[in-house]
C-alpha positions as CSV (number, residue, x, y, z in Angstrom):
1,M,-256.4,198.1,18.2
2,R,-253.3,199.9,17.1
3,Y,-251.4,201.2,20.0
4,S,-250.7,205.1,19.6
5,F,-250.5,208.4,21.2
6,L,-254.1,209.0,20.1
7,S,-255.4,205.8,21.7
8,L,-253.5,206.5,24.8
9,L,-255.0,209.7,25.1
10,T,-258.5,208.8,24.3
11,N,-258.4,206.0,26.9
12,G,-257.1,208.1,29.6
13,L,-260.1,210.6,29.0
14,T,-262.6,207.7,29.2
15,G,-261.2,206.0,32.3
16,Q,-259.1,203.4,30.5
17,K,-262.5,201.4,29.6
18,G,-261.5,201.0,25.8
19,W,-258.5,198.6,25.8
20,K,-259.0,195.3,24.6
21,P,-257.0,192.0,25.4
22,A,-253.8,192.0,23.6
23,W,-254.3,188.4,22.2
24,R,-257.2,185.8,22.2
25,D,-257.1,182.9,24.8
26,A,-258.0,180.6,21.8
27,A,-259.4,176.9,22.0
28,P,-257.9,174.5,19.8
29,K,-259.2,173.6,16.5
30,P,-259.2,169.8,15.1
31,A,-256.4,170.6,12.5
32,Y,-253.9,173.3,11.4
33,D,-251.3,173.8,8.7
34,V,-248.6,174.1,11.4
35,I,-248.3,173.5,15.3
36,I,-245.6,175.2,17.1
37,V,-245.0,173.5,20.4
38,G,-243.7,176.1,22.8
39,G,-245.0,179.4,23.8
40,G,-241.9,181.3,24.4
41,G,-240.1,184.0,22.5
42,H,-238.9,181.6,19.9
43,G,-242.4,179.8,19.2
44,L,-244.4,183.0,19.3
45,A,-241.6,184.7,16.7
46,T,-241.9,181.6,14.4
47,A,-245.7,181.9,14.4
48,Y,-245.6,185.6,13.7
49,Y,-243.2,185.3,10.8
50,L,-245.1,182.4,9.4
51,A,-248.1,184.6,9.0
52,R,-246.4,187.9,8.3
53,V,-243.7,186.7,6.1
54,H,-245.0,183.5,4.4
55,G,-248.9,184.2,4.5
56,I,-249.4,180.8,6.5
57,R,-251.8,181.9,9.1
58,N,-253.6,178.5,10.1
59,V,-251.1,178.1,12.7
60,A,-251.3,177.1,16.4
61,V,-248.8,177.8,19.3
62,I,-249.4,175.4,22.1
63,E,-248.1,176.0,25.4
64,K,-248.3,173.7,28.7
65,G,-248.6,176.8,30.9
66,T,-249.0,180.4,30.1
67,I,-247.1,182.0,27.3
68,G,-243.4,183.3,28.6
69,S,-243.4,181.3,31.7
70,G,-240.5,179.4,30.7
71,N,-237.0,180.6,29.8
72,A,-238.5,183.6,28.0
73,G,-239.3,185.0,31.3
74,R,-236.1,183.6,33.1
75,N,-233.1,185.4,31.5
76,T,-230.9,188.4,31.8
77,T,-232.3,190.3,28.8
78,I,-229.1,190.9,26.9
79,I,-229.0,191.2,23.1
80,R,-225.8,191.4,21.1
81,S,-224.1,190.1,17.9
82,N,-220.6,189.8,19.0
83,Y,-219.6,186.5,17.6
84,L,-216.5,185.3,16.0
85,L,-217.3,182.0,13.7
86,P,-219.1,182.4,10.2
87,G,-221.8,180.1,11.3
88,N,-222.9,182.3,14.3
89,E,-222.1,186.0,13.3
90,P,-224.2,186.6,10.4
91,F,-227.1,184.9,12.1
92,Y,-226.9,187.0,15.3
93,E,-226.2,190.1,13.3
94,W,-229.4,189.5,11.5
95,S,-231.1,189.0,14.9
96,M,-229.7,192.5,16.1
97,K,-231.0,194.2,13.1
98,L,-234.5,192.8,13.5
99,W,-234.4,194.0,17.1
100,E,-233.5,197.3,15.9
101,G,-237.0,197.5,14.1
102,L,-238.9,195.2,16.2
103,E,-241.0,197.8,18.2
104,Q,-242.0,199.5,15.1
105,E,-243.0,196.4,13.3
106,L,-244.9,194.9,16.4
107,N,-246.4,198.2,17.3
108,Y,-245.5,197.3,20.9
109,N,-242.9,198.7,23.5
110,A,-240.5,195.9,24.1
111,M,-238.2,198.3,25.8
112,V,-235.2,197.6,23.3
113,S,-232.2,199.7,24.8
114,Q,-229.1,199.7,22.8
115,R,-226.9,200.9,25.7
116,G,-223.9,198.8,24.5
117,I,-221.9,195.9,25.6
118,L,-218.4,195.7,26.8
119,N,-216.4,192.7,27.0
120,L,-213.5,193.1,29.2
121,Y,-209.9,191.5,28.5
122,H,-207.3,191.0,31.2
123,S,-204.2,189.8,29.2
124,D,-202.4,190.3,25.7
125,A,-203.6,187.1,24.6
126,Q,-207.2,187.8,25.2
127,R,-206.8,191.3,23.8
128,D,-205.8,189.6,20.6
129,A,-208.6,187.1,20.6
130,Y,-210.9,190.0,21.1
131,A,-209.3,192.0,18.1
132,R,-209.9,189.0,16.0
133,R,-213.3,188.6,17.1
134,G,-214.0,192.5,16.5
135,N,-212.6,192.0,12.9
136,A,-215.0,189.2,12.2
137,M,-217.8,191.2,13.5
138,R,-216.9,194.0,11.0
139,L,-216.8,191.7,8.0
140,N,-220.2,190.6,8.8
141,G,-221.6,194.0,9.0
142,A,-221.6,194.4,12.6
143,D,-220.1,197.3,14.6
144,S,-217.1,196.7,17.1
145,E,-214.5,198.9,18.9
146,L,-211.4,197.8,20.8
147,L,-210.9,200.0,23.7
148,D,-207.6,200.4,25.8
149,R,-207.6,200.7,29.6
150,E,-208.0,204.3,29.6
151,G,-211.0,203.9,27.0
152,V,-212.8,201.5,29.6
153,R,-211.7,203.8,32.6
154,A,-213.6,206.8,30.9
155,M,-216.9,204.8,30.8
156,Y,-216.7,202.8,34.0
157,P,-214.3,204.6,36.4
158,F,-215.5,202.5,39.3
159,L,-214.3,199.1,38.1
160,D,-211.2,197.5,39.8
161,F,-208.5,198.1,37.3
162,D,-205.7,197.2,39.5
163,N,-207.1,194.0,40.7
164,A,-203.7,191.9,41.5
165,R,-205.0,188.9,39.8
166,F,-207.3,190.3,37.0
167,P,-206.1,193.8,36.0
168,I,-208.3,195.4,33.5
169,Q,-206.3,196.0,30.1
170,G,-209.2,197.0,28.0
171,G,-212.3,195.5,26.2
172,L,-214.3,194.9,23.1
173,M,-217.3,197.3,22.6
174,Q,-220.3,196.7,20.6
175,R,-222.5,200.0,20.9
176,R,-225.6,198.8,19.1
177,A,-225.9,195.7,21.7
178,G,-227.9,196.2,25.0
179,T,-230.9,194.9,26.6
180,A,-234.9,194.5,26.0
181,R,-237.6,193.6,28.2
182,H,-238.0,189.8,27.9
183,D,-242.0,189.7,29.1
184,A,-242.8,192.4,26.6
185,V,-241.0,190.7,23.6
186,V,-243.2,187.7,24.4
187,W,-246.2,189.9,24.6
188,G,-245.4,191.8,21.4
189,Y,-244.9,188.7,19.2
190,A,-248.1,187.1,20.8
191,R,-250.1,190.2,20.1
192,G,-248.8,190.4,16.4
193,A,-249.4,186.7,15.8
194,D,-253.0,186.9,17.0
195,R,-253.8,190.1,14.9
196,L,-252.6,187.8,11.9
197,G,-254.8,185.0,12.7
198,V,-252.7,182.6,14.8
199,D,-254.3,180.7,17.7
200,I,-252.3,180.8,20.8
201,I,-253.4,178.0,22.9
202,Q,-252.3,178.1,26.7
203,N,-252.5,175.5,29.5
204,C,-252.2,172.7,26.7
205,E,-249.6,170.4,27.3
206,V,-248.2,167.8,24.8
207,T,-248.6,164.2,26.0
208,G,-247.7,162.6,22.6
209,F,-247.5,162.6,19.0
210,I,-250.1,161.4,16.1
211,R,-248.4,159.3,13.5
212,E,-249.3,158.0,10.1
213,G,-246.7,155.4,9.1
214,E,-243.2,157.1,10.0
215,A,-244.7,160.7,9.6
216,I,-245.6,163.0,12.4
217,T,-249.3,164.2,11.7
218,G,-250.2,166.1,14.9
219,V,-250.1,166.0,18.6
220,E,-251.9,164.5,21.8
221,T,-252.5,167.2,24.3
222,T,-254.5,167.5,27.6
223,R,-257.1,169.5,25.6
224,G,-257.4,166.6,23.1
225,A,-255.6,165.5,19.6
226,I,-254.8,168.2,17.2
227,R,-253.6,167.4,13.7
228,A,-251.1,169.3,11.4
229,K,-249.3,169.0,8.4
230,K,-246.1,170.0,10.3
231,V,-245.1,170.3,13.8
232,G,-242.3,172.5,15.2
233,L,-240.6,172.1,18.5
234,A,-239.5,175.1,20.4
235,V,-239.2,174.2,24.0
236,A,-235.8,175.0,25.0
237,G,-234.7,172.9,28.1
238,S,-237.5,170.5,27.6
239,T,-236.4,169.6,24.2
240,S,-235.2,166.0,25.0
241,R,-238.2,165.1,26.9
242,V,-240.8,166.3,24.3
243,A,-238.7,164.9,21.4
244,A,-238.5,161.5,23.1
245,Q,-242.2,161.4,22.9
246,A,-241.9,161.3,19.2
247,G,-239.0,158.6,19.1
248,L,-236.1,161.0,19.1
249,T,-234.1,159.6,22.2
250,R,-230.5,160.6,21.2
251,L,-230.4,164.3,20.6
252,P,-227.1,166.1,21.0
253,I,-228.5,168.3,23.8
254,E,-228.2,168.2,27.4
255,S,-230.4,170.2,30.0
256,H,-228.8,172.3,32.6
257,V,-230.0,175.1,34.8
258,L,-228.9,178.7,34.6
259,Q,-229.2,181.0,37.4
260,A,-229.9,184.8,37.4
261,F,-229.9,187.5,40.0
262,V,-231.4,190.7,40.6
263,S,-230.2,193.3,43.5
264,E,-232.3,195.9,45.2
265,G,-232.8,199.1,43.3
266,L,-229.9,201.6,43.1
267,K,-229.4,205.1,41.4
268,P,-228.0,204.6,37.8
269,M,-224.6,203.3,37.9
270,V,-224.2,200.7,35.1
271,D,-225.6,202.4,31.9
272,G,-224.6,199.4,29.7
273,V,-223.7,195.7,30.0
274,I,-220.4,194.6,31.2
275,T,-218.9,191.1,31.0
276,F,-215.8,189.9,33.1
277,G,-213.1,188.4,31.1
278,A,-211.3,186.6,33.9
279,G,-214.4,184.5,35.0
280,H,-218.0,184.1,33.8
281,F,-219.9,187.1,35.0
282,Y,-222.2,189.7,33.2
283,I,-224.1,192.5,34.8
284,S,-226.5,195.3,33.6
285,Q,-229.0,197.4,35.2
286,S,-232.7,197.4,34.7
287,D,-234.8,200.4,34.5
288,K,-236.1,199.9,38.0
289,G,-232.5,200.3,39.4
290,G,-231.8,196.8,40.1
291,L,-228.7,195.2,39.0
292,V,-229.2,192.1,37.0
293,F,-226.3,189.6,36.7
294,G,-225.4,185.9,36.0
295,G,-222.8,183.6,35.3
296,D,-222.0,180.0,34.6
297,I,-224.6,177.2,34.4
298,D,-224.9,174.6,37.1
299,G,-222.4,171.7,35.8
300,Y,-224.9,168.9,36.2
301,N,-227.9,167.9,34.2
302,S,-231.3,169.2,35.8
303,Y,-234.9,169.9,34.7
304,A,-235.2,172.1,38.0
305,Q,-235.9,175.7,37.5
306,R,-233.9,176.6,40.6
307,G,-229.9,176.4,41.0
308,N,-227.3,175.4,43.8
309,L,-225.3,177.5,46.2
310,P,-221.9,176.8,44.8
311,V,-222.7,178.6,41.5
312,V,-224.4,181.6,43.7
313,E,-220.9,181.8,45.6
314,D,-219.1,181.7,42.0
315,V,-220.9,184.4,40.6
316,A,-220.8,186.7,43.7
317,E,-217.1,186.3,43.5
318,G,-216.8,187.3,40.0
319,G,-219.0,190.4,40.6
320,M,-216.8,191.3,43.6
321,A,-213.5,190.8,41.6
322,L,-214.8,193.2,39.0
323,M,-216.6,195.9,41.2
324,P,-216.0,195.7,44.7
325,R,-218.7,198.5,45.5
326,I,-221.5,195.9,45.2
327,G,-220.2,193.9,48.1
328,R,-222.9,195.3,50.5
329,L,-225.9,195.0,48.1
330,R,-228.7,192.8,49.1
331,L,-230.3,190.4,46.6
332,L,-233.8,191.0,45.8
333,R,-234.6,187.6,44.0
334,M,-232.9,184.8,42.0
335,W,-234.3,182.2,39.7
336,G,-233.3,179.6,37.3
337,G,-234.0,178.6,33.5
338,I,-233.5,175.3,32.0
339,M,-230.8,175.6,29.2
340,D,-230.8,173.4,26.2
341,M,-227.0,172.9,26.1
342,S,-225.6,171.4,22.8
343,M,-222.5,169.7,22.1
344,D,-220.8,172.6,20.4
345,G,-222.4,175.4,22.1
346,S,-224.4,176.6,18.9
347,P,-228.2,176.0,18.2
348,I,-229.9,173.6,15.9
349,I,-232.7,174.8,13.4
350,D,-233.5,171.8,11.2
351,H,-235.8,168.9,10.0
352,T,-235.5,165.9,12.3
353,P,-235.2,162.3,10.7
354,I,-238.9,162.1,11.4
355,P,-241.0,163.3,8.6
356,G,-243.3,166.3,9.5
357,L,-241.3,167.3,12.8
358,Y,-238.9,170.0,12.9
359,L,-236.4,171.2,15.7
360,N,-235.5,174.6,17.2
361,A,-233.2,173.8,20.0
362,G,-229.6,174.0,21.6
363,W,-229.6,177.6,22.3
364,C,-227.3,177.4,25.4
365,Y,-226.7,181.1,26.7
366,G,-227.9,182.6,23.5
367,G,-231.7,182.0,23.3
368,F,-233.1,185.4,24.1
369,K,-230.7,187.7,21.8
370,A,-231.6,185.1,19.0
371,T,-235.3,185.4,19.3
372,P,-236.2,187.5,16.2
373,A,-233.6,185.6,14.0
374,S,-234.6,182.2,15.5
375,G,-238.4,182.8,14.7
376,W,-237.5,184.3,11.1
377,C,-235.1,181.3,10.2
378,F,-237.6,178.6,11.8
379,A,-240.6,180.1,10.0
380,H,-238.6,179.9,6.9
381,L,-237.9,176.2,7.1
382,L,-241.4,175.3,8.1
383,A,-242.6,177.2,5.1
384,K,-240.3,176.3,2.4
385,D,-238.4,173.0,3.7
386,E,-235.1,174.6,3.5
387,P,-232.8,176.3,5.6
388,H,-232.5,180.1,5.5
389,K,-229.1,181.5,4.5
390,V,-228.1,182.9,7.9
391,G,-229.2,179.8,9.8
392,A,-227.8,177.1,7.2
393,A,-225.0,176.3,9.4
394,F,-227.4,175.2,12.2
395,R,-227.9,171.7,11.0
396,L,-228.9,168.6,13.0
397,D,-226.5,166.4,11.4
398,R,-223.3,168.5,11.9
399,F,-222.3,166.5,14.9
400,R,-222.3,163.5,12.7
401,T,-220.4,165.1,9.6
402,G,-218.0,167.1,11.9
403,H,-219.2,170.6,10.7
404,L,-219.1,172.1,14.4
405,I,-219.5,175.5,15.4
406,D,-217.6,175.5,18.5
407,E,-217.4,179.5,19.3
408,K,-215.3,178.8,22.4
409,G,-213.2,175.9,21.2
410,V,-213.7,173.8,24.2
411,G,-215.0,170.5,22.6
412,A,-218.0,168.4,23.1
413,Q,-218.7,169.2,26.6
414,P,-222.0,171.1,27.1
415,N,-221.3,172.3,30.5
416,L,-218.2,174.1,29.1
417,H,-220.0,176.4,26.7
């Protein structure tokens, strides 16, 4: 069923009895051309683009729980392409362009809202760094605008401009950035992939891999063995654990928990996304009125989907330094997602050393905004056995050859990216 004003009107007049499930709850077949392990945004987007762009429709997405129950449903929903380095900016700008046409392509309301993102700067050196980043963005076709103090004040007069420690001097603005509804993105890709013949298999956990010689030829699951010509991993913070079952025990990835928070509902106050340049704090306001915000990862390795109180305190301090008026707000809920933090802070989309096994991982903080381009590039790799041009720098062997993509310039420490 195609969603439209007519279908909405028809079902409204007939007691809403004509709606069909958005996707099938498929049972596994004995074999597929491609298996994608991981039913989050990246895995479902990969399956969709394999079917839509490359015509490969004998595809299964297998998920140990329900689709979107991992990091896809545990993030702060920000989409942007304000990167500096040539390995990153073309990729994220391609993702931004895919976001702009996503709802029309999928025939699904993903609530993409291009409300803009403002990165604040608090010193001359930070202003110069943001000017350089803005120029790099423009060279790659993205929009950017460097605002002075009064330009920021005109947009957000309630910020603490005269904070003695962190006075606001201006900000780098990308007006095409914004937010999207994370659940709706998952559901839209699932529905689109299902309509093209992809099997979405839920409650199907991978317990091992089938091998013929050195090659991976399928997966062992809690619902039986499933064979495939190619297997792609898109399991975010569980990458190390799943890859270890295939014999990949030394990946350049660590798993850390990243916390996020939402407040009680307010009248409209923050009409875009704001990031604090003197600390790691970012905030936006949801359509329900809650302030959605986050900060740093917990600095220790963990597979838990919950965080620790020192980071809660640090995030709250960042928020108070930026906008003291939120001090009496009550938190409605908080949660954690498991981040697959790479050694240089940039992702991996590549073959593995094991024939038949492909890897999509290392997304750090950037997983959600990368969803469309990640799926596009991973599908291209699986279909053609060669990297897509905008993702060609995301090689697994760059940590051995020295071609790192260290956006922050902080070195090989995942907890600092």
